[in-house]
C-alpha positions in Angstrom: 0.1 -0.2 -0.1 1.3 3.2 -1.1 2.0 6.0 1.7 2.1 9.7 0.3 3.3 12.2 2.0 4.2 16.2 2.2 7.6 17.3 3.0 8.1 20.7 5.1 9.3 21.9 1.7 6.5 21.2 0.1 7.6 18.5 -1.7 5.4 15.1 -2.3 6.5 11.8 -2.0 5.0 8.3 -2.4 6.5 5.1 -0.8 5.5 1.8 -1.5 5.5 -0.6 1.0 7.6 -3.3 -1.3 10.4 -1.0 -1.3 13.6 -1.4 0.9 13.6 1.3 3.7 15.7 4.3 3.0 17.9 4.4 5.9 18.6 8.1 7.4 21.2 9.0 10.4 20.2 10.8 13.5 21.3 14.1 12.1 18.8 13.8 9.1 16.2 12.8 11.3 16.6 15.7 13.8 16.3 18.0 10.8 13.2 16.4 9.3 11.6 16.9 12.8 13.1 20.2 13.5 15.0 19.2 16.6 18.5 19.0 17.8 20.0 15.3 18.2 19.9 15.9 22.0 16.4 16.4 21.9 16.0 13.1 20.0 18.1 11.1 22.0 16.1 12.3 25.0 12.8 11.3 23.0 14.1 7.8 22.5 15.1 7.3 26.2 11.5 8.4 27.2 10.2 6.1 24.6 8.7 8.9 22.3 9.4 9.5 18.5 9.8 7.6 15.3 11.3 4.1 15.4 14.9 3.9 16.1 16.7 1.1 14.2 20.4 -0.6 14.7 22.0 -4.1 14.6 22.5 -5.2 18.2 24.8 -8.1 16.6 27.3 -5.7 14.6 30.2 -4.2 16.7 29.6 -0.7 16.3 25.7 -0.5 15.9 25.0 2.7 13.9 21.9 3.8 14.8 19.5 4.5 11.8 16.1 5.5 10.7 13.8 4.5 8.0 13.2 7.8 6.3 9.4 6.8 5.5 8.6 5.9 8.8 9.9 9.1 10.1 7.8 11.4 7.8 4.9 9.3 8.6 5.5 9.9 12.0 6.1 13.5 11.8 3.1 14.0 9.8 1.3 12.0 12.2 2.3 13.8 15.1 2.8 17.7 13.6 6.5 17.9 13.3 8.1 20.0 12.6 6.2 22.5 14.5 
């Protein structure tokens, strides 16, 4: 099922469920939500915000977000404010 989102800059993006996730880092996620990285970390610690991903079995465990999930969460929760 496709998901259509309107980004803060007015661009309209459509994602399809069968596509691979577009991985974005904390910096990009914070920018999309209009936050600092520290605020994004606080949200995660409080159990709030878009789903955060990582691979616990990897040694460095880089944190990433799925861009479609972040944009969908932002649209549903009114971010950026």
